[in-house]
Structures are given as structure tokens and as C-alpha cells.
Backbone as XML, in Angstrom:
<?xml version="1.0"?>
<chain id="A" units="angstrom">
  <residue number="1" name="MET">
    <atom name="N" x="-62.282" y="21.945" z="-41.777"/>
    <atom name="CA" x="-61.621" y="21.435" z="-42.938"/>
    <atom name="C" x="-60.128" y="21.351" z="-42.655"/>
  </residue>
  <residue number="2" name="THR">
    <atom name="N" x="-59.515" y="20.335" z="-43.203"/>
    <atom name="CA" x="-58.139" y="20.056" z="-42.860"/>
    <atom name="C" x="-57.351" y="19.604" z="-44.072"/>
  </residue>
  <residue number="3" name="LEU">
    <atom name="N" x="-56.134" y="20.077" z="-44.157"/>
    <atom name="CA" x="-55.169" y="19.578" z="-45.138"/>
    <atom name="C" x="-54.372" y="18.502" z="-44.426"/>
  </residue>
  <residue number="4" name="HIS">
    <atom name="N" x="-54.392" y="17.278" z="-44.948"/>
    <atom name="CA" x="-53.797" y="16.122" z="-44.287"/>
    <atom name="C" x="-52.665" y="15.568" z="-45.160"/>
  </residue>
  <residue number="5" name="CYS">
    <atom name="N" x="-51.460" y="15.467" z="-44.589"/>
    <atom name="CA" x="-50.321" y="14.885" z="-45.295"/>
    <atom name="C" x="-50.415" y="13.365" z="-45.186"/>
  </residue>
  <residue number="6" name="ASP">
    <atom name="N" x="-50.491" y="12.682" z="-46.328"/>
    <atom name="CA" x="-50.624" y="11.229" z="-46.329"/>
    <atom name="C" x="-49.336" y="10.525" z="-45.908"/>
  </residue>
  <residue number="7" name="LYS">
    <atom name="N" x="-48.194" y="11.162" z="-46.115"/>
    <atom name="CA" x="-46.914" y="10.539" z="-45.762"/>
    <atom name="C" x="-46.634" y="10.604" z="-44.267"/>
  </residue>
  <residue number="8" name="THR">
    <atom name="N" x="-46.772" y="11.786" z="-43.669"/>
    <atom name="CA" x="-46.385" y="11.982" z="-42.269"/>
    <atom name="C" x="-47.552" y="11.945" z="-41.299"/>
  </residue>
  <residue number="9" name="GLY">
    <atom name="N" x="-48.773" y="12.167" z="-41.786"/>
    <atom name="CA" x="-49.931" y="12.185" z="-40.915"/>
    <atom name="C" x="-50.168" y="13.532" z="-40.249"/>
  </residue>
  <residue number="10" name="ARG">
    <atom name="N" x="-49.385" y="14.546" z="-40.600"/>
    <atom name="CA" x="-49.583" y="15.878" z="-40.012"/>
    <atom name="C" x="-50.806" y="16.539" z="-40.620"/>
  </residue>
  <residue number="11" name="HIS">
    <atom name="N" x="-51.362" y="17.526" z="-39.904"/>
    <atom name="CA" x="-52.592" y="18.197" z="-40.335"/>
    <atom name="C" x="-52.460" y="19.700" z="-40.205"/>
  </residue>
  <residue number="12" name="TRP">
    <atom name="N" x="-53.110" y="20.419" z="-41.110"/>
    <atom name="CA" x="-53.155" y="21.877" z="-41.061"/>
    <atom name="C" x="-54.592" y="22.302" z="-41.322"/>
  </residue>
  <residue number="13" name="PRO">
    <atom name="N" x="-55.137" y="23.197" z="-40.492"/>
    <atom name="CA" x="-56.498" y="23.677" z="-40.740"/>
    <atom name="C" x="-56.528" y="24.577" z="-41.976"/>
  </residue>
  <residue number="14" name="CYS">
    <atom name="N" x="-57.600" y="24.490" z="-42.730"/>
    <atom name="CA" x="-57.769" y="25.358" z="-43.896"/>
    <atom name="C" x="-59.259" y="25.648" z="-44.064"/>
  </residue>
  <residue number="15" name="ASP">
    <atom name="N" x="-59.560" y="26.709" z="-44.808"/>
    <atom name="CA" x="-60.937" y="27.154" z="-44.964"/>
    <atom name="C" x="-61.645" y="26.573" z="-46.180"/>
  </residue>
  <residue number="16" name="SER">
    <atom name="N" x="-60.873" y="26.184" z="-47.198"/>
    <atom name="CA" x="-61.486" y="25.683" z="-48.420"/>
    <atom name="C" x="-60.493" y="24.810" z="-49.181"/>
  </residue>
  <residue number="17" name="PHE">
    <atom name="N" x="-61.012" y="24.130" z="-50.210"/>
    <atom name="CA" x="-60.148" y="23.295" z="-51.035"/>
    <atom name="C" x="-59.117" y="24.135" z="-51.776"/>
  </residue>
  <residue number="18" name="SER">
    <atom name="N" x="-59.527" y="25.312" z="-52.252"/>
    <atom name="CA" x="-58.581" y="26.165" z="-52.979"/>
    <atom name="C" x="-57.442" y="26.628" z="-52.078"/>
  </residue>
  <residue number="19" name="GLN">
    <atom name="N" x="-57.735" y="26.864" z="-50.787"/>
    <atom name="CA" x="-56.665" y="27.219" z="-49.859"/>
    <atom name="C" x="-55.735" y="26.023" z="-49.646"/>
  </residue>
  <residue number="20" name="ALA">
    <atom name="N" x="-56.290" y="24.815" z="-49.580"/>
    <atom name="CA" x="-55.472" y="23.610" z="-49.426"/>
    <atom name="C" x="-54.556" y="23.427" z="-50.631"/>
  </residue>
  <residue number="21" name="VAL">
    <atom name="N" x="-55.074" y="23.700" z="-51.825"/>
    <atom name="CA" x="-54.274" y="23.578" z="-53.046"/>
    <atom name="C" x="-53.115" y="24.569" z="-53.016"/>
  </residue>
  <residue number="22" name="ARG">
    <atom name="N" x="-53.349" y="25.772" z="-52.490"/>
    <atom name="CA" x="-52.267" y="26.768" z="-52.402"/>
    <atom name="C" x="-51.278" y="26.419" z="-51.287"/>
  </residue>
  <residue number="23" name="MET">
    <atom name="N" x="-51.766" y="25.861" z="-50.172"/>
    <atom name="CA" x="-50.901" y="25.560" z="-49.034"/>
    <atom name="C" x="-49.981" y="24.371" z="-49.286"/>
  </residue>
  <residue number="24" name="ALA">
    <atom name="N" x="-50.478" y="23.346" z="-49.983"/>
    <atom name="CA" x="-49.716" y="22.102" z="-50.155"/>
    <atom name="C" x="-48.333" y="22.322" z="-50.761"/>
  </residue>
  <residue number="25" name="PRO">
    <atom name="N" x="-48.185" y="23.039" z="-51.874"/>
    <atom name="CA" x="-46.840" y="23.253" z="-52.417"/>
    <atom name="C" x="-45.961" y="24.091" z="-51.490"/>
  </residue>
  <residue number="26" name="ASN">
    <atom name="N" x="-46.562" y="25.054" z="-50.791"/>
    <atom name="CA" x="-45.792" y="25.886" z="-49.864"/>
    <atom name="C" x="-45.246" y="25.070" z="-48.696"/>
  </residue>
  <residue number="27" name="LEU">
    <atom name="N" x="-45.972" y="24.018" z="-48.318"/>
    <atom name="CA" x="-45.532" y="23.145" z="-47.232"/>
    <atom name="C" x="-44.654" y="21.998" z="-47.731"/>
  </residue>
  <residue number="28" name="GLY">
    <atom name="N" x="-44.489" y="21.901" z="-49.047"/>
    <atom name="CA" x="-43.664" y="20.842" z="-49.621"/>
    <atom name="C" x="-44.374" y="19.499" z="-49.683"/>
  </residue>
  <residue number="29" name="LEU">
    <atom name="N" x="-45.697" y="19.517" z="-49.696"/>
    <atom name="CA" x="-46.453" y="18.267" z="-49.709"/>
    <atom name="C" x="-46.674" y="17.785" z="-51.134"/>
  </residue>
  <residue number="30" name="THR">
    <atom name="N" x="-46.450" y="16.494" z="-51.350"/>
    <atom name="CA" x="-46.736" y="15.893" z="-52.652"/>
    <atom name="C" x="-47.929" y="14.945" z="-52.562"/>
  </residue>
  <residue number="31" name="ASP">
    <atom name="N" x="-48.062" y="14.239" z="-51.443"/>
    <atom name="CA" x="-49.185" y="13.327" z="-51.217"/>
    <atom name="C" x="-50.032" y="13.894" z="-50.083"/>
  </residue>
  <residue number="32" name="TRP">
    <atom name="N" x="-51.176" y="14.471" z="-50.417"/>
    <atom name="CA" x="-52.012" y="15.080" z="-49.395"/>
    <atom name="C" x="-53.479" y="14.855" z="-49.717"/>
  </residue>
  <residue number="33" name="THR">
    <atom name="N" x="-54.307" y="15.022" z="-48.692"/>
    <atom name="CA" x="-55.750" y="14.852" z="-48.808"/>
    <atom name="C" x="-56.426" y="16.026" z="-48.129"/>
  </residue>
  <residue number="34" name="TRP">
    <atom name="N" x="-57.527" y="16.477" z="-48.700"/>
    <atom name="CA" x="-58.318" y="17.543" z="-48.089"/>
    <atom name="C" x="-59.516" y="16.898" z="-47.419"/>
  </residue>
  <residue number="35" name="CYS">
    <atom name="N" x="-59.638" y="17.071" z="-46.115"/>
    <atom name="CA" x="-60.759" y="16.513" z="-45.349"/>
    <atom name="C" x="-61.706" y="17.654" z="-45.012"/>
  </residue>
  <residue number="36" name="GLN">
    <atom name="N" x="-62.975" y="17.472" z="-45.327"/>
    <atom name="CA" x="-63.928" y="18.534" z="-45.022"/>
    <atom name="C" x="-64.911" y="18.089" z="-43.961"/>
  </residue>
  <residue number="37" name="GLY">
    <atom name="N" x="-65.512" y="19.034" z="-43.282"/>
    <atom name="CA" x="-66.525" y="18.760" z="-42.276"/>
    <atom name="C" x="-65.986" y="17.994" z="-41.086"/>
  </residue>
  <residue number="38" name="ASP">
    <atom name="N" x="-66.721" y="16.977" z="-40.654"/>
    <atom name="CA" x="-66.357" y="16.190" z="-39.483"/>
    <atom name="C" x="-65.420" y="15.040" z="-39.804"/>
  </residue>
  <residue number="39" name="THR">
    <atom name="N" x="-64.835" y="15.020" z="-40.984"/>
    <atom name="CA" x="-63.916" y="13.942" z="-41.344"/>
    <atom name="C" x="-62.498" y="14.260" z="-40.900"/>
  </residue>
  <residue number="40" name="THR">
    <atom name="N" x="-62.349" y="15.164" z="-39.938"/>
    <atom name="CA" x="-61.044" y="15.510" z="-39.388"/>
    <atom name="C" x="-60.411" y="14.259" z="-38.804"/>
  </residue>
  <residue number="41" name="PRO">
    <atom name="N" x="-59.147" y="13.994" z="-39.084"/>
    <atom name="CA" x="-58.505" y="12.786" z="-38.542"/>
    <atom name="C" x="-58.601" y="12.724" z="-37.020"/>
  </residue>
  <residue number="42" name="ALA">
    <atom name="N" x="-58.659" y="11.537" z="-36.482"/>
    <atom name="CA" x="-58.883" y="11.329" z="-35.054"/>
    <atom name="C" x="-57.821" y="11.996" z="-34.190"/>
  </residue>
  <residue number="43" name="THR">
    <atom name="N" x="-56.604" y="12.117" z="-34.662"/>
    <atom name="CA" x="-55.555" y="12.704" z="-33.844"/>
    <atom name="C" x="-55.847" y="14.169" z="-33.538"/>
  </residue>
  <residue number="44" name="MET">
    <atom name="N" x="-56.646" y="14.837" z="-34.351"/>
    <atom name="CA" x="-56.968" y="16.235" z="-34.096"/>
    <atom name="C" x="-58.147" y="16.367" z="-33.141"/>
  </residue>
  <residue number="45" name="ARG">
    <atom name="N" x="-58.896" y="15.299" z="-32.924"/>
    <atom name="CA" x="-60.065" y="15.351" z="-32.060"/>
    <atom name="C" x="-59.710" y="15.137" z="-30.595"/>
  </residue>
  <residue number="46" name="GLU">
    <atom name="N" x="-58.469" y="14.815" z="-30.319"/>
    <atom name="CA" x="-58.076" y="14.523" z="-28.940"/>
    <atom name="C" x="-58.252" y="15.769" z="-28.082"/>
  </residue>
  <residue number="47" name="THR">
    <atom name="N" x="-58.897" y="15.604" z="-26.943"/>
    <atom name="CA" x="-59.137" y="16.749" z="-26.072"/>
    <atom name="C" x="-58.053" y="16.845" z="-25.006"/>
  </residue>
  <residue number="48" name="VAL">
    <atom name="N" x="-57.992" y="17.972" z="-24.348"/>
    <atom name="CA" x="-56.993" y="18.189" z="-23.306"/>
    <atom name="C" x="-57.209" y="17.212" z="-22.159"/>
  </residue>
  <residue number="49" name="SER">
    <atom name="N" x="-58.461" y="16.960" z="-21.791"/>
    <atom name="CA" x="-58.724" y="16.034" z="-20.682"/>
    <atom name="C" x="-58.269" y="14.619" z="-21.021"/>
  </residue>
  <residue number="50" name="GLU">
    <atom name="N" x="-58.456" y="14.184" z="-22.271"/>
    <atom name="CA" x="-57.982" y="12.868" z="-22.676"/>
    <atom name="C" x="-56.465" y="12.803" z="-22.639"/>
  </residue>
  <residue number="51" name="MET">
    <atom name="N" x="-55.832" y="13.876" z="-23.061"/>
    <atom name="CA" x="-54.385" y="13.912" z="-23.082"/>
    <atom name="C" x="-53.824" y="13.853" z="-21.663"/>
  </residue>
  <residue number="52" name="ARG">
    <atom name="N" x="-54.459" y="14.572" z="-20.734"/>
    <atom name="CA" x="-53.980" y="14.571" z="-19.351"/>
    <atom name="C" x="-54.272" y="13.256" z="-18.648"/>
  </residue>
  <residue number="53" name="ALA">
    <atom name="N" x="-55.223" y="12.479" z="-19.134"/>
    <atom name="CA" x="-55.569" y="11.210" z="-18.511"/>
    <atom name="C" x="-54.575" y="10.105" z="-18.864"/>
  </residue>
  <residue number="54" name="ARG">
    <atom name="N" x="-53.714" y="10.337" z="-19.828"/>
    <atom name="CA" x="-52.729" y="9.328" z="-20.211"/>
    <atom name="C" x="-51.722" y="9.105" z="-19.089"/>
  </residue>
  <residue number="55" name="PRO">
    <atom name="N" x="-51.265" y="7.871" z="-18.947"/>
    <atom name="CA" x="-50.215" y="7.624" z="-17.954"/>
    <atom name="C" x="-48.932" y="8.355" z="-18.350"/>
  </residue>
  <residue number="56" name="ARG">
    <atom name="N" x="-48.267" y="8.919" z="-17.372"/>
    <atom name="CA" x="-47.050" y="9.679" z="-17.624"/>
    <atom name="C" x="-45.823" y="8.918" z="-17.156"/>
  </residue>
  <residue number="57" name="HIS">
    <atom name="N" x="-44.723" y="9.229" z="-17.764"/>
    <atom name="CA" x="-43.446" y="8.648" z="-17.360"/>
    <atom name="C" x="-43.095" y="9.170" z="-15.964"/>
  </residue>
  <residue number="58" name="PRO">
    <atom name="N" x="-42.555" y="8.317" z="-15.082"/>
    <atom name="CA" x="-42.261" y="8.746" z="-13.713"/>
    <atom name="C" x="-41.358" y="9.983" z="-13.623"/>
  </residue>
  <residue number="59" name="VAL">
    <atom name="N" x="-40.445" y="10.150" z="-14.540"/>
    <atom name="CA" x="-39.521" y="11.284" z="-14.487"/>
    <atom name="C" x="-40.230" y="12.594" z="-14.798"/>
  </residue>
  <residue number="60" name="THR">
    <atom name="N" x="-41.167" y="12.572" z="-15.760"/>
    <atom name="CA" x="-41.828" y="13.810" z="-16.178"/>
    <atom name="C" x="-43.195" y="14.017" z="-15.512"/>
  </residue>
  <residue number="61" name="ARG">
    <atom name="N" x="-43.624" y="13.120" z="-14.655"/>
    <atom name="CA" x="-44.961" y="13.193" z="-14.071"/>
    <atom name="C" x="-45.186" y="14.498" z="-13.297"/>
  </residue>
  <residue number="62" name="GLY">
    <atom name="N" x="-44.239" y="14.976" z="-12.519"/>
    <atom name="CA" x="-44.441" y="16.171" z="-11.718"/>
    <atom name="C" x="-44.141" y="17.466" z="-12.429"/>
  </residue>
  <residue number="63" name="ILE">
    <atom name="N" x="-43.626" y="17.417" z="-13.645"/>
    <atom name="CA" x="-43.221" y="18.630" z="-14.363"/>
    <atom name="C" x="-44.420" y="19.342" z="-14.959"/>
  </residue>
  <residue number="64" name="GLU">
    <atom name="N" x="-45.460" y="18.627" z="-15.324"/>
    <atom name="CA" x="-46.624" y="19.210" z="-15.978"/>
    <atom name="C" x="-47.282" y="20.128" z="-15.064"/>
  </residue>
</chain>
């Protein structure tokens, strides 16, 4: 389950809708959505292997 900010696209994991309701004002969110189950936004599903497979900038390629 995820608390999703509709304005910025950021996500925070949460255990229930009531926790999302308590977290939203603490995070300063006014436009937010609670996603439950497998409806987690795609940006959170990205795996480490997918991230490492991305082409890197020549300057930062050897730093990783």
C-alpha cells in the first residue's frame, strides 16, 4: 500500500488507509491518493537490475 502525492509523484509506503490519512497532513500533502495492493505506481516497481541497465553519462560511468 502506498501514499501517492498527485502533485509531485512521490510515494510513501503505508500499512492502511487510516495511516495514509494521518501521514498526508504531516507530509504537507493536499492532493494525494492511497494505492492498495498491486496498484503501486510503476516508478516504485523499478528493480536494481533495470536501474543498472540504463545508459550512464560518460563522466559518472566509472563512479558506480
